[in-house]
N, C-alpha and C positions, 0 to 999 in steps of 0.2 A: 496549537502552534507545535507542540512536540509529537503529537501522534493523532491517532484515530480512536474515538469511543463511541460505540453503536450500541443501541438498545434495541433488541429485537426478541420478541416473544417473550417478554418480561426479564431478559437476561441482558446483562452488560458484556460487551467483548470489545477489548482495548487492546493496541498495538501502536509501539512507539515507530516514529520515523527513523531511519539508521542511514542515512546518508554518509559514504566515506568521506566525501567534501561537499560543502554547502556552497554552490553557485547559484544556481538557479531558483529563485523565488517566486517568481511570476506563473501563475498557473497551477499551481498545486495544488489549490481546492478544487479545481475544475478537474484535475488528473486524478484526484482522491476520490471524487464523488463516483465519476463515471467510470473508473476501475472496480469500483465496489458495486455498483449496481450490474454492470455487466457480469462479474462474476456470480452474483446470486443467483443466475440463470441456471448454475450447476454446481454451486457450492452453499454451505451451511453459512448463516450469519458470521460466525466464528473465522471460518476459512476464508470468506470475503472480506473481512477486517484484515486479516493479516496480509493478503494480498494486494488489497489497495495501500496498505502502507508499505509493502515492499514496493510496489509501483511507483509510488509517490516518493519514496526515499530514492529511487534511481533517477527518476525526473528532477529532482532537487540537486542532482550532480553536474547538471549542464543547463545552459540557455536554451529556451525555445522548447518545442514538443518533445517528447520524449521518443527516443529511436534506441530502445533496447529490446531485446527478443524475450519471448516467454521464457526461453531458458536460462536468461541472465535473471529473471524473477524469481524462477524457481530456485535457483541457486542460490540467492540471496535469502529465500526463506529457510532453505536448510542450512544456512550458515549462521543466519542471526537471529531466526525466531524459534522459541519453543512451540511445537505443535504438539496439541493435545490428543 
């Protein structure tokens, strides 16, 4: 409920959800898994974990489907997630 934990290739990858405000709870699981799987086409498991956590965080800020830009997700990642 607080974030995303992924086991891939024998390694754990973890990233917390960091919404500015918590409004939308419905659909966050769907958003999380879909954004992780989509990002895995072009990124490592660790990068995809952070991406999915950031997308889900933004989705949790409003009701309904996420309507934020890729730039919004990238900005949140730069601001709130430590990238190794």
